[in-house]
C-alpha positions in Angstrom: 191.6 93.4 148.3 193.1 94.9 144.9 195.2 91.8 144.5 192.2 89.7 144.9 189.9 91.7 142.5 192.9 91.7 140.0 193.5 87.9 140.3 196.7 88.7 141.9 198.2 90.8 139.2 197.6 94.4 140.9 196.8 97.7 139.1 199.1 100.0 136.8 198.6 103.2 138.9 197.9 103.6 142.6 197.3 107.0 144.3 198.0 107.3 147.9 196.9 110.4 149.4 196.8 109.7 153.2 200.6 110.0 154.1 200.1 107.0 156.5 203.2 104.6 156.1 201.1 101.5 156.5 198.9 102.8 153.6 201.8 103.5 151.5 203.0 100.0 151.7 199.6 98.6 150.9 199.5 100.8 147.9 203.0 99.4 146.9 201.7 96.1 147.1 198.6 96.6 145.3 200.7 97.9 142.3 201.7 95.4 139.5 204.9 93.7 139.9 207.4 95.2 137.3 205.4 97.9 135.9 203.3 99.4 138.8 203.4 103.2 139.5 202.6 104.4 142.9 202.0 108.3 143.2 202.2 109.7 146.8 200.2 112.6 147.2 199.9 113.1 150.9 203.2 113.4 152.8 202.9 112.1 156.3 205.3 111.7 159.2 207.6 108.8 159.1 207.3 107.8 155.4 211.2 107.9 155.3 211.5 105.3 158.0 208.6 103.1 157.9 207.7 101.9 154.3 209.0 98.7 152.7 211.6 99.2 149.8 211.8 95.6 148.7 208.8 95.7 146.3 210.1 98.8 144.6 213.2 96.5 143.7 211.0 94.5 141.7 210.5 97.1 139.1 207.7 99.4 140.5 208.0 103.0 140.3 207.4 105.4 143.5 206.7 108.9 142.5 205.6 111.9 144.7 203.4 114.8 143.7 203.7 118.2 145.7 201.0 120.7 144.9 199.8 118.6 142.1 203.1 118.8 140.1 202.8 122.5 139.6 206.1 124.6 139.3 205.3 127.5 141.4 207.6 130.2 139.5 206.5 129.3 136.0 203.0 127.8 136.3 201.2 129.7 139.2 201.6 133.2 137.6 200.0 131.8 134.2 197.3 130.1 136.2 196.4 133.4 138.0 196.5 135.1 134.9 193.8 132.8 133.4 191.8 133.0 136.6 191.8 136.8 136.3 190.6 136.7 132.7 187.9 134.4 133.8 189.3 131.6 131.5 189.2 129.2 134.5 186.0 129.4 136.5 187.0 129.0 140.1 183.7 130.2 141.5 182.0 127.1 140.0 184.1 124.9 142.1 182.8 126.2 145.3 180.0 124.2 146.5 179.9 125.1 150.3 180.8 127.9 152.5 181.1 127.5 156.3 182.2 129.8 159.2 185.3 128.8 161.2 182.8 127.8 163.9 181.1 125.4 161.5 184.5 123.8 160.8 183.3 120.2 162.0 180.4 120.5 159.6 182.8 120.8 156.7 184.4 117.6 157.4 180.9 116.0 157.0 180.4 117.8 153.8 183.3 116.3 152.3 181.8 112.9 152.5 179.0 114.2 149.9 180.0 113.1 146.4 178.8 116.5 145.1 181.2 118.5 147.4 183.9 119.9 145.3 185.5 122.6 147.2 184.6 124.2 150.7 185.3 127.8 151.6 185.9 128.5 155.3 185.2 132.0 156.3 187.5 133.6 159.1 
């Protein structure tokens, strides 16, 4: 569908967040030949065995993102310090709270475009 919308060109950047090998193949195919960048956010089982490398040989770039690219030893302490000093307002990102018994409801809440972050109370 992306190829149809872009008149066969594809897009510059594709973000694949399911971790499903067939979806990764579709993301690669949806990127522009020669300059497309595919960022894999979700790491699923079987990615190392089941995706097509041939389109990558045509100049596309495949990148991975683990924890959003954060460097745990240097970035995380700085982020925690900023949160503690209220420079970053994490509480404002919480849009819903559910108990563990209501966890199925949280999946429905994720479909709401106003849902940012759900806290599950144990």
